[in-house]
All heavy atoms as an XYZ file, in Angstrom:
845
protein
N       0.829     -1.167     -0.011
C      -0.021     -0.030     -0.020
C       0.912      1.200     -0.022
O       1.769      1.396      0.831
C      -0.878     -0.042      1.263
C      -1.763      1.173      1.338
S      -2.903      0.839      2.773
C      -3.082      2.518      3.340
N       0.626      2.165     -0.946
C       1.435      3.393     -0.984
C       0.547      4.579     -0.493
O      -0.567      4.615     -0.736
C       1.979      3.627     -2.398
O       0.848      3.904     -3.243
N       1.251      5.495      0.220
C       0.548      6.691      0.657
C       0.425      7.724     -0.426
O       1.411      7.764     -1.282
C       1.262      7.228      1.854
N      -0.611      8.405     -0.496
C      -0.750      9.491     -1.547
C      -1.132     10.694     -0.755
O      -1.805     10.739      0.290
C      -1.812      9.153     -2.527
O      -3.077      8.966     -1.875
C      -1.443      7.871     -3.323
N      -0.735     11.833     -1.301
C      -1.131     13.199     -0.699
C      -2.621     13.406     -0.886
O      -3.195     13.088     -1.945
C      -0.365     14.255     -1.380
N      -3.257     13.942      0.155
C      -4.679     14.213      0.083
C      -5.037     15.512     -0.624
O      -6.229     15.654     -1.020
C      -5.251     14.271      1.496
O      -4.760     15.383      2.193
N      -4.092     16.439     -0.649
C      -4.457     17.759     -1.233
C      -5.243     18.599     -0.312
O      -5.709     19.622     -0.620
N      -5.179     18.128      0.986
C      -6.032     18.835      2.041
C      -5.132     19.557      3.032
O      -3.980     19.097      3.311
C      -6.977     17.920      2.708
C      -7.937     17.243      1.824
S      -9.211     18.284      1.139
C     -10.166     18.707      2.536
N      -5.632     20.586      3.689
C      -5.005     21.219      4.786
C      -6.067     21.728      5.751
O      -7.273     21.768      5.359
C      -4.114     22.389      4.445
S      -4.947     23.633      3.469
N      -5.799     21.956      6.979
C      -6.862     22.372      7.916
C      -6.413     22.725      9.270
O      -5.193     22.588      9.653
N      -7.387     23.152     10.027
C      -7.140     23.566     11.537
C      -8.284     23.000     12.325
O      -9.329     22.647     11.907
C      -7.023     25.063     11.696
C      -5.965     25.662     10.912
C      -8.358     25.766     11.351
N      -7.967     22.880     13.605
C      -9.000     22.616     14.637
C      -9.196     23.885     15.449
O      -8.147     24.373     15.988
C      -8.560     21.438     15.518
O      -8.358     20.291     14.704
C      -9.620     21.105     16.559
N     -10.302     24.354     15.540
C     -10.624     25.658     16.287
C     -11.316     25.232     17.622
O     -12.044     24.234     17.698
C     -11.496     26.539     15.448
C     -10.946     27.026     14.167
C     -12.024     27.908     13.443
C      -9.710     27.795     14.304
N     -11.145     26.107     18.572
C     -11.927     25.909     19.843
C     -13.391     26.106     19.582
O     -13.783     26.904     18.667
C     -11.458     27.035     20.857
C     -10.045     26.764     21.361
S      -9.530     28.037     22.522
C     -10.695     27.810     23.857
N     -14.230     25.384     20.228
C     -15.671     25.456     20.089
C     -16.127     26.620     21.057
O     -16.691     26.325     22.169
C     -16.280     24.117     20.421
C     -17.737     24.098     20.088
O     -18.333     25.097     19.684
N     -18.360     22.951     20.262
N     -15.822     27.912     20.693
C     -16.283     28.994     21.484
C     -16.810     30.005     20.538
O     -16.925     29.843     19.303
C     -15.183     29.487     22.364
C     -13.962     30.022     21.579
O     -14.067     30.344     20.401
N     -12.772     30.138     22.228
N     -17.221     31.201     21.109
C     -17.809     32.230     20.259
C     -16.955     32.687     19.091
O     -17.441     32.739     17.964
C     -18.201     33.458     21.118
C     -18.962     34.526     20.400
C     -19.323     35.649     21.324
O     -19.173     35.636     22.488
N     -19.981     36.704     20.742
N     -15.727     32.911     19.369
C     -14.827     33.430     18.277
C     -14.495     32.254     17.275
O     -14.445     32.541     16.086
C     -13.546     34.002     18.931
C     -13.731     35.299     19.643
O     -14.762     35.898     19.553
N     -12.794     35.633     20.486
N     -14.344     31.127     17.777
C     -14.181     29.929     16.880
C     -15.371     29.719     15.924
O     -15.203     29.430     14.781
N     -16.577     29.917     16.438
C     -17.778     29.904     15.649
C     -17.813     30.928     14.532
O     -18.134     30.558     13.413
C     -19.077     29.961     16.492
C     -19.410     28.620     17.118
N     -20.081     27.600     16.442
C     -19.187     28.153     18.398
C     -20.316     26.633     17.290
N     -19.737     26.874     18.425
N     -17.419     32.041     14.880
C     -17.543     33.132     13.902
C     -16.512     32.920     12.841
O     -16.759     32.992     11.568
C     -17.261     34.509     14.527
C     -18.475     34.896     15.449
C     -17.039     35.561     13.485
C     -18.205     36.088     16.332
N     -15.264     32.473     13.087
C     -14.221     32.186     12.117
C     -14.733     31.019     11.295
O     -14.620     30.996     10.037
C     -12.894     31.897     12.837
C     -11.925     31.380     11.817
C     -12.343     33.098     13.472
N     -15.306     29.970     11.928
C     -15.743     28.811     11.185
C     -16.940     29.175     10.202
O     -16.917     28.744      9.063
C     -16.275     27.705     12.147
N     -17.824     30.151     10.606
C     -18.911     30.606      9.685
C     -18.302     31.258      8.484
O     -18.824     31.135      7.401
C     -19.834     31.510     10.485
C     -20.724     30.827     11.473
C     -21.590     31.794     12.268
O     -21.597     32.985     11.985
O     -22.224     31.331     13.256
N     -17.272     32.113      8.661
C     -16.718     32.808      7.590
C     -16.031     31.766      6.640
O     -16.190     31.912      5.402
C     -15.602     33.751      8.096
C     -16.232     34.924      8.875
C     -14.744     34.315      6.985
C     -15.304     35.767      9.734
N     -15.342     30.798      7.119
C     -14.609     29.845      6.366
C     -15.608     28.963      5.601
O     -15.346     28.496      4.473
C     -13.644     29.021      7.122
C     -12.512     29.891      7.759
S     -11.637     30.929      6.591
C     -10.783     29.562      5.675
N     -16.757     28.656      6.187
C     -17.751     27.751      5.604
C     -18.347     28.316      4.291
O     -18.840     27.592      3.431
C     -18.885     27.455      6.592
N     -18.254     29.677      4.190
C     -18.797     30.344      2.981
C     -17.837     30.234      1.751
O     -18.136     30.642      0.619
C     -19.123     31.778      3.261
C     -20.213     31.931      4.234
C     -20.695     33.370      4.364
N     -19.741     34.287      4.885
C     -19.645     34.813      6.121
N     -20.590     34.456      6.948
N     -18.730     35.621      6.462
N     -16.625     29.770      1.986
C     -15.589     29.734      0.952
C     -15.613     28.446      0.194
O     -16.040     27.366      0.816
C     -14.228     29.886      1.544
C     -14.081     31.259      2.238
C     -12.701     31.404      2.919
C     -12.572     32.695      3.731
N     -12.134     33.755      2.894
N     -15.323     28.548     -1.135
C     -15.315     27.297     -1.937
C     -14.229     26.324     -1.486
O     -13.154     26.776     -0.936
C     -15.085     27.699     -3.387
N     -14.517     25.055     -1.585
C     -13.526     24.006     -1.303
C     -13.214     23.885      0.197
O     -12.111     23.412      0.538
C     -12.240     24.176     -2.088
C     -12.406     24.217     -3.600
C     -12.868     22.908     -4.177
O     -12.499     21.841     -3.697
O     -13.674     22.956     -5.115
N     -14.044     24.465      1.044
C     -13.788     24.414      2.511
C     -14.977     23.605      3.132
O     -16.121     23.776      2.886
C     -13.746     25.838      3.147
C     -13.694     25.712      4.655
C     -12.588     26.558      2.552
N     -14.589     22.731      4.050
C     -15.608     21.947      4.786
C     -15.476     22.272      6.315
O     -14.316     22.265      6.832
C     -15.396     20.408      4.581
C     -16.359     19.619      5.417
C     -16.108     18.121      5.181
N     -16.895     17.445      6.194
C     -17.117     16.138      6.125
N     -16.615     15.386      5.126
N     -17.834     15.552      7.025
N     -16.559     22.520      6.952
C     -16.523     22.835      8.400
C     -17.416     21.794      9.084
O     -18.490     21.535      8.707
C     -17.092     24.258      8.697
C     -17.185     24.448     10.197
C     -16.254     25.287      8.004
N     -16.837     21.142     10.154
C     -17.490     20.158     10.948
C     -17.523     20.605     12.409
O     -16.430     20.823     13.026
C     -16.800     18.844     10.860
C     -16.950     18.210      9.542
O     -18.093     18.092      8.952
O     -15.877     17.770      8.945
N     -18.735     20.788     12.934
C     -18.889     21.159     14.350
C     -18.937     19.940     15.215
O     -19.873     19.149     15.053
C     -20.145     22.028     14.553
C     -20.040     23.382     13.917
N     -19.533     24.486     14.541
C     -20.264     23.756     12.628
C     -19.570     25.516     13.656
N     -19.989     25.099     12.533
N     -18.040     19.788     16.150
C     -17.930     18.652     16.994
C     -18.168     19.081     18.440
O     -18.133     20.289     18.731
C     -16.581     17.996     16.841
C     -16.298     17.496     15.372
C     -14.774     17.128     15.218
C     -17.179     16.330     14.972
N     -18.410     18.179     19.380
C     -18.770     18.670     20.683
C     -17.699     19.559     21.314
O     -18.071     20.553     21.983
C     -18.814     17.351     21.505
C     -19.191     16.309     20.493
C     -18.514     16.777     19.245
N     -16.443     19.272     21.168
C     -15.450     20.185     21.879
C     -14.512     20.923     20.952
O     -13.619     21.654     21.325
C     -14.561     19.285     22.741
O     -13.833     18.385     21.968
N     -14.849     20.873     19.614
C     -13.918     21.578     18.651
C     -14.703     21.744     17.351
O     -15.750     21.178     17.119
C     -12.716     20.747     18.419
C     -12.869     19.416     17.846
S     -11.352     18.524     17.714
C     -11.942     16.889     18.166
N     -14.065     22.591     16.436
C     -14.576     22.761     15.106
C     -13.467     22.508     14.142
O     -12.358     23.081     14.270
C     -15.089     24.255     14.924
C     -16.087     24.642     16.004
C     -15.587     24.476     13.530
C     -16.402     26.097     16.102
N     -13.739     21.599     13.211
C     -12.698     21.317     12.207
C     -12.946     22.146     10.947
O     -14.124     22.194     10.504
C     -12.795     19.812     11.832
C     -12.231     18.821     12.857
C     -10.724     18.928     12.987
N     -10.077     18.871     11.641
C      -9.464     17.791     11.172
N      -9.561     16.609     11.851
N      -8.918     17.847      9.989
N     -11.892     22.733     10.446
C     -12.059     23.461      9.154
C     -10.969     22.847      8.256
O      -9.756     22.898      8.503
C     -11.707     24.980      9.393
C     -11.769     25.757      8.093
C     -12.656     25.575     10.396
N     -11.432     22.262      7.176
C     -10.581     21.565      6.218
C     -10.756     22.161      4.811
O     -11.920     22.460      4.417
C     -10.863     20.033      6.145
C     -10.724     19.403      7.473
O      -9.610     19.311      7.922
O     -11.750     18.977      8.091
N      -9.646     22.337      4.131
C      -9.753     22.943      2.794
C      -8.896     22.228      1.716
O      -7.872     21.528      2.096
N      -9.382     22.345      0.577
C      -8.660     21.736     -0.544
C      -7.641     22.682     -1.102
O      -7.920     23.837     -1.395
C      -9.680     21.432     -1.747
C      -9.066     20.712     -2.881
C      -8.754     19.292     -2.581
O      -9.416     18.556     -1.918
N      -7.563     18.846     -3.115
N      -6.354     22.266     -1.066
C      -5.252     23.086     -1.630
C      -4.732     24.153     -0.652
O      -3.666     24.023     -0.099
N      -5.447     25.223     -0.416
C      -5.052     26.351      0.376
C      -6.178     26.947      1.233
O      -7.305     26.951      0.728
C      -4.542     27.463     -0.531
O      -3.539     26.973     -1.447
C      -4.011     28.599      0.262
N      -5.946     27.196      2.480
C      -6.944     27.910      3.281
C      -6.344     29.217      3.726
O      -5.152     29.297      4.045
C      -7.103     27.071      4.623
C      -8.075     26.010      4.718
C      -8.012     25.338      6.057
C      -9.446     26.396      4.389
N      -7.111     30.233      3.538
C      -6.671     31.589      3.848
C      -7.649     32.179      4.984
O      -8.812     32.330      4.767
C      -6.699     32.556      2.694
C      -6.313     33.957      3.102
C      -5.846     32.012      1.622
N      -7.023     32.517      6.142
C      -7.699     33.179      7.234
C      -7.394     34.682      7.191
O      -6.332     35.018      7.669
C      -7.379     32.480      8.580
C      -7.727     31.087      8.715
C      -6.968     30.027      8.270
C      -9.033     30.810      9.231
C      -7.386     28.744      8.323
C      -9.384     29.489      9.426
C      -8.659     28.488      8.919
N      -8.203     35.466      6.612
C      -8.022     36.896      6.367
C      -8.436     37.675      7.624
O      -9.617     37.635      7.973
C      -8.830     37.311      5.155
C      -8.618     38.761      4.870
O      -8.831     39.624      5.701
O      -8.248     39.068      3.677
N      -7.541     38.298      8.268
C      -7.807     38.884      9.570
C      -8.679     40.081      9.498
O      -9.529     40.323     10.327
C      -6.460     39.288     10.275
C      -5.626     38.109     10.574
C      -4.205     38.298     10.655
C      -6.054     36.856     10.774
C      -3.287     37.266     10.936
C      -5.195     35.809     11.070
C      -3.831     35.955     11.168
N      -8.602     40.839      8.368
C      -9.592     41.979      8.222
C     -11.017     41.491      7.995
O     -11.930     41.997      8.628
C      -9.141     42.837      7.027
C      -9.941     44.073      6.845
C      -9.501     44.990      5.762
O      -8.315     44.946      5.434
O     -10.404     45.768      5.198
N     -11.144     40.430      7.264
C     -12.494     39.828      7.023
C     -13.075     39.296      8.387
O     -14.224     39.553      8.664
C     -12.333     38.652      6.067
C     -13.646     37.893      5.759
C     -13.370     36.742      4.814
O     -12.270     36.184      4.783
O     -14.327     36.388      4.136
N     -12.164     38.660      9.198
C     -12.643     38.146     10.444
C     -12.915     39.284     11.402
O     -14.001     39.305     12.018
C     -11.550     37.264     11.086
C     -11.371     35.959     10.211
C     -11.904     36.871     12.460
C     -10.213     35.124     10.531
N     -12.116     40.330     11.407
C     -12.410     41.493     12.318
C     -13.687     42.162     11.978
O     -14.402     42.604     12.934
C     -11.193     42.403     12.219
N     -13.981     42.260     10.729
C     -15.244     42.928     10.352
C     -16.486     42.176     10.902
O     -17.490     42.863     11.331
C     -15.412     42.983      8.748
C     -14.511     43.959      8.125
O     -13.935     44.837      8.843
O     -14.304     43.857      6.929
N     -16.419     40.852     10.990
C     -17.535     40.111     11.552
C     -17.478     39.944     13.034
O     -18.516     39.885     13.683
C     -17.656     38.783     10.808
C     -18.118     38.918      9.443
C     -18.678     37.675      8.874
O     -19.406     36.960      9.602
O     -18.496     37.499      7.678
N     -16.270     39.837     13.598
C     -16.129     39.567     15.047
C     -16.325     40.859     15.884
O     -16.645     40.726     17.052
C     -14.780     38.867     15.211
C     -14.879     37.823     16.427
C     -13.617     39.853     15.510
C     -13.805     36.858     16.471
N     -16.056     42.004     15.280
C     -16.428     43.198     15.983
C     -15.229     43.835     16.713
O     -15.320     44.837     17.437
N     -13.990     43.343     16.506
C     -12.786     43.894     17.064
C     -11.574     43.501     16.206
O     -11.715     42.641     15.368
C     -12.565     43.453     18.539
C     -12.481     41.953     18.790
C     -11.258     41.338     18.566
C     -13.576     41.276     19.206
C     -11.195     39.934     18.739
C     -13.512     39.883     19.431
C     -12.318     39.219     19.210
N     -10.517     44.240     16.433
C      -9.282     43.938     15.658
C      -8.888     42.497     15.942
O      -8.873     42.021     17.042
C      -8.141     44.925     16.091
C      -6.990     44.849     15.177
C      -5.987     45.869     15.410
O      -6.406     47.039     15.654
O      -4.809     45.629     15.371
N      -8.514     41.783     14.877
C      -8.239     40.360     14.971
C      -6.890     40.137     14.310
O      -6.676     40.657     13.222
C      -9.287     39.519     14.231
C      -9.191     38.047     14.492
C      -9.891     37.460     15.528
C      -8.377     37.244     13.606
C      -9.796     36.098     15.736
C      -8.234     35.866     13.833
C      -9.034     35.283     14.901
N      -5.973     39.462     15.000
C      -4.643     39.303     14.445
C      -4.100     37.906     14.667
O      -4.811     37.041     15.193
C      -3.571     40.366     14.925
C      -3.428     40.322     16.428
O      -3.735     39.368     17.082
O      -2.929     41.323     16.967
N      -2.845     37.639     14.349
C      -2.289     36.361     14.504
C      -2.342     35.811     15.923
O      -2.654     34.570     16.105
C      -0.796     36.404     14.100
C      -0.107     35.039     14.217
C       1.374     35.208     13.884
O       1.748     36.091     13.221
N       2.209     34.254     14.421
N      -2.200     36.628     16.932
C      -2.320     36.089     18.289
C      -3.666     35.683     18.636
O      -3.843     34.667     19.352
C      -1.738     37.162     19.333
O      -2.537     38.324     19.266
N      -4.690     36.399     18.119
C      -6.051     36.019     18.295
C      -6.342     34.672     17.619
O      -7.042     33.816     18.177
C      -7.118     37.108     17.762
C      -6.909     38.348     18.491
O      -7.056     38.362     19.788
O      -6.632     39.371     17.878
N      -5.820     34.545     16.435
C      -5.999     33.297     15.716
C      -5.371     32.118     16.406
O      -5.997     31.076     16.543
C      -5.422     33.388     14.243
C      -5.596     32.168     13.421
C      -6.828     31.818     12.934
C      -4.503     31.343     13.181
C      -7.038     30.657     12.134
C      -4.677     30.164     12.409
C      -5.882     29.905     11.902
N      -4.181     32.264     16.890
C      -3.472     31.197     17.669
C      -4.157     30.837     18.913
O      -4.139     29.716     19.385
C      -2.040     31.621     17.954
C      -1.149     31.673     16.626
C       0.202     32.083     16.932
O       0.557     32.500     18.106
O       1.045     31.945     15.977
N      -4.912     31.810     19.476
C      -5.641     31.535     20.763
C      -6.806     30.602     20.504
O      -7.100     29.774     21.403
C      -6.171     32.868     21.291
C      -6.824     32.760     22.603
C      -7.320     34.195     23.199
O      -6.428     35.032     23.171
O      -8.496     34.244     23.463
N      -7.433     30.636     19.359
C      -8.566     29.760     19.123
C      -8.289     28.494     18.316
O      -9.015     27.603     18.215
C      -9.713     30.489     18.357
C      -9.271     31.003     16.986
C     -10.261     31.618     19.240
C     -10.414     31.517     16.150
N      -7.034     28.403     17.813
C      -6.595     27.240     17.040
C      -5.771     26.314     17.935
O      -4.835     26.695     18.578
C      -5.663     27.704     15.874
C      -5.228     26.510     14.990
S      -3.864     26.936     13.932
C      -2.599     27.215     15.094
N      -6.175     25.072     17.922
C      -5.411     24.107     18.776
C      -4.435     23.197     17.938
O      -3.335     22.881     18.380
C      -6.370     23.190     19.626
O      -7.200     22.456     18.740
N      -4.839     22.869     16.770
C      -3.955     22.064     15.917
C      -4.178     22.456     14.407
O      -5.132     23.130     14.102
C      -4.201     20.524     15.999
O      -5.548     20.295     15.555
C      -4.097     20.022     17.411
N      -3.201     21.949     13.611
C      -3.323     22.201     12.195
C      -2.598     21.145     11.430
O      -1.757     20.431     11.997
C      -2.825     23.616     11.747
C      -1.252     23.680     11.737
N      -0.523     23.895     12.853
C      -0.407     23.595     10.713
C       0.733     23.914     12.466
N       0.869     23.683     11.150
N      -2.843     20.987     10.137
C      -2.112     20.168      9.233
C      -1.931     20.881      8.026
O      -2.816     21.676      7.526
C      -2.687     18.803      9.100
C      -4.031     18.630      8.368
C      -4.025     18.246      7.038
C      -5.171     18.968      8.938
C      -5.177     18.158      6.350
C      -6.410     18.861      8.298
C      -6.362     18.432      6.995
O      -7.549     18.314      6.259
N      -0.792     20.674      7.309
C      -0.424     21.445      6.121
C       0.679     22.448      6.534
O       0.936     22.596      7.754
N       1.245     23.097      5.589
C       2.301     24.081      5.856
C       1.624     25.350      6.168
O       0.890     25.897      5.389
C       3.158     24.196      4.627
C       4.278     25.166      4.828
C       5.379     24.719      5.700
N       5.955     23.495      5.097
C       6.920     22.756      5.693
N       7.213     22.987      6.930
N       7.383     21.727      5.028
N       1.842     25.881      7.400
C       1.260     27.146      7.828
C       2.214     28.316      7.730
O       3.392     28.184      8.144
C       0.817     27.011      9.343
C       0.196     28.272      9.881
S      -0.398     28.086     11.581
C      -1.867     27.129     11.316
N       1.723     29.372      7.195
C       2.451     30.613      6.996
C       1.685     31.698      7.644
O       0.540     32.016      7.283
C       2.770     30.942      5.519
C       3.514     32.231      5.391
C       3.577     29.736      4.861
N       2.357     32.415      8.628
C       1.688     33.617      9.184
C       2.235     34.870      8.546
O       3.432     35.101      8.444
C       2.027     33.733     10.717
C       1.494     32.685     11.542
N       0.135     32.444     11.691
C       2.063     31.583     12.238
C      -0.151     31.460     12.529
N       1.046     30.929     12.813
N       1.337     35.712      8.027
C       1.624     37.005      7.434
C       0.991     38.069      8.338
O       0.208     37.815      9.213
C       1.168     37.040      6.066
C       1.665     35.948      5.142
C       0.939     35.895      3.767
C       3.146     36.082      4.923
N       1.342     39.304      8.052
C       0.814     40.378      8.939
C      -0.744     40.426      8.861
O      -1.331     40.723      9.937
C       1.298     41.743      8.466
C       2.838     41.944      8.763
O       3.288     41.247      9.632
O       3.430     42.709      8.103
N      -1.336     40.182      7.773
C      -2.772     40.358      7.631
C      -3.628     39.070      7.430
O      -4.786     39.140      7.294
C      -3.067     41.281      6.431
C      -2.601     40.674      5.117
O      -1.719     39.803      5.168
O      -3.062     41.180      4.057
N      -2.916     37.936      7.505
C      -3.575     36.682      7.329
C      -2.695     35.544      7.682
O      -1.468     35.632      7.744
C      -4.081     36.467      5.850
C      -2.947     36.397      4.821
C      -3.479     36.609      3.401
N      -2.466     36.481      2.396
C      -1.576     37.472      2.116
N      -1.613     38.588      2.687
N      -0.675     37.202      1.150
N      -3.323     34.364      7.893
C      -2.601     33.074      8.037
C      -3.044     32.253      6.828
O      -4.256     32.101      6.632
C      -2.992     32.409      9.438
O      -2.339     33.150     10.424
C      -2.415     31.020      9.542
N      -2.054     31.526      6.302
C      -2.371     30.754      5.099
C      -1.833     29.334      5.353
O      -0.766     29.166      5.860
C      -1.647     31.329      3.805
C      -2.015     30.489      2.585
C      -2.002     32.772      3.585
N      -2.638     28.339      5.037
C      -2.233     27.032      5.048
C      -2.182     26.341      3.711
O      -3.063     26.654      2.883
C      -3.136     26.057      5.959
C      -3.012     26.257      7.427
C      -3.974     27.309      7.940
C      -3.148     24.937      8.072
N      -1.159     25.623      3.431
C      -0.891     24.957      2.098
C      -0.872     23.474      2.263
O      -0.205     22.910      3.122
C       0.415     25.454      1.533
C       0.546     26.912      1.273
C       1.015     27.733      2.231
C       0.126     27.472      0.055
C       1.132     29.119      2.061
C       0.239     28.865     -0.152
C       0.784     29.624      0.874
N      -1.657     22.727      1.438
C      -1.615     21.295      1.429
C      -0.300     20.778      0.873
O       0.243     19.794      1.366
C      -2.784     20.749      0.652
N       0.201     21.456     -0.144
C       1.485     21.144     -0.765
C       2.561     22.022     -0.284
O       2.566     23.259     -0.531
C       1.306     21.326     -2.311
C       2.488     20.819     -3.054
O       3.569     20.471     -2.533
N       2.371     20.901     -4.447
N       3.578     21.464      0.410
C       4.661     22.381      0.921
C       5.327     23.198     -0.048
O       5.722     24.326      0.199
C       5.628     21.374      1.573
C       4.909     20.099      1.739
C       3.752     20.083      0.723
N       5.474     22.707     -1.286
C       6.150     23.446     -2.350
C       5.373     24.725     -2.667
O       5.991     25.709     -3.124
C       6.304     22.625     -3.660
C       7.274     21.507     -3.514
C       6.797     20.289     -2.885
O       5.614     20.110     -2.612
O       7.657     19.384     -2.587
N       4.046     24.775     -2.527
C       3.261     25.976     -2.736
C       3.643     27.098     -1.736
O       3.421     28.298     -2.010
C       1.821     25.692     -2.677
C       1.333     24.760     -3.756
O       2.052     24.701     -4.811
O       0.208     24.151     -3.671
N       4.180     26.716     -0.582
C       4.598     27.762      0.407
C       6.061     28.100      0.291
O       6.515     28.933      1.107
C       4.297     27.083      1.791
N       6.735     27.600     -0.682
C       8.154     27.798     -0.748
C       8.605     29.261     -0.689
O       9.594     29.621     -0.086
C       8.715     27.094     -2.065
N       7.932     30.114     -1.450
C       8.285     31.503     -1.500
C       8.190     32.186     -0.134
O       8.957     33.173      0.079
C       7.484     32.245     -2.551
C       6.024     32.469     -2.073
C       5.211     33.228     -3.107
O       5.287     34.391     -3.195
O       4.578     32.562     -3.975
N       7.470     31.720      0.760
C       7.272     32.306      2.094
C       8.259     31.798      3.114
O       8.467     32.438      4.101
C       5.756     32.092      2.567
C       4.772     32.634      1.736
C       4.021     31.907      0.906
C       4.563     34.028      1.765
C       3.030     32.419      0.062
C       3.529     34.511      0.966
C       2.755     33.763      0.104
O       1.788     34.230     -0.683
N       8.723     30.565      2.886
C       9.493     29.872      3.978
C      10.970     29.485      3.585
O      11.602     28.704      4.279
C       8.721     28.575      4.478
C       8.621     27.637      3.374
C       7.446     28.992      5.142
C       8.017     26.296      3.837
N      11.422     30.069      2.519
C      12.778     29.768      2.088
C      13.020     28.263      1.830
O      14.047     27.720      2.095
C      13.821     30.336      3.030
C      13.871     31.821      3.039
O      13.551     32.411      1.987
O      14.129     32.377      4.149
N      11.996     27.686      1.305
C      11.998     26.157      1.024
C      12.778     26.018     -0.248
O      12.443     26.561     -1.284
C      10.609     25.618      0.866
C      10.471     24.167      0.739
C      10.829     23.364      1.835
C       9.929     23.599     -0.334
C      10.759     22.029      1.723
C       9.828     22.223     -0.451
C      10.279     21.404      0.660
N      13.922     25.270     -0.173
C      14.749     25.162     -1.356
C      14.260     24.025     -2.198
O      14.216     22.835     -1.871
C      16.182     24.796     -0.858
C      17.166     24.706     -1.967
O      16.816     24.909     -3.150
O      18.354     24.360     -1.728
N      13.832     24.385     -3.431
C      13.232     23.430     -4.372
C      14.285     22.863     -5.373
O      13.947     22.136     -6.338
C      12.117     24.061     -5.187
C      10.938     24.510     -4.358
C       9.943     25.240     -5.215
C      10.250     23.297     -3.732
N      15.566     23.121     -5.114
C      16.635     22.575     -5.956
C      16.787     21.113     -5.790
O      16.971     20.674     -4.652
C      18.017     23.286     -5.642
O      17.773     24.705     -5.760
C      19.010     22.876     -6.649
N      16.713     20.356     -6.873
C      16.838     18.873     -6.771
C      18.260     18.519     -6.187
O      19.199     19.218     -6.526
C      16.668     18.395     -8.209
C      16.052     19.487     -8.861
C      16.451     20.793     -8.251
N      18.300     17.476     -5.429
C      19.515     16.965     -4.814
C      19.800     15.667     -5.490
O      18.961     14.788     -5.600
C      19.340     16.731     -3.314
C      20.630     16.207     -2.815
C      19.023     18.079     -2.593
N      21.057     15.525     -6.039
C      21.498     14.257     -6.692
C      22.190     13.383     -5.744
O      22.837     13.755     -4.926
C      22.326     14.528     -7.897
C      21.550     15.341     -9.013
O      20.425     15.122     -9.189
N      22.239     16.249     -9.664
């Protein structure tokens, strides 16, 4: 049996008021699935997930930044990149190469 890449990335959010708002925002995006579980909220996306802090702040009612995002996120899978105005997850690490100095030069 050989393993294959799923093409998915995602996060687990706290099941609280802010987690629900972020999950509602993400549920409106294409290629995103949100599952509400008793103690957490799963947000899974195909290819890339973008958590836009301005978009979240507009709905949550206060300034939202990376520290607020980290407060409600307990786990993630995929390559995560934090930028000033958003957090981005990539299913394929090579897609994040420009952000993380990932060397794509083949090794012989």
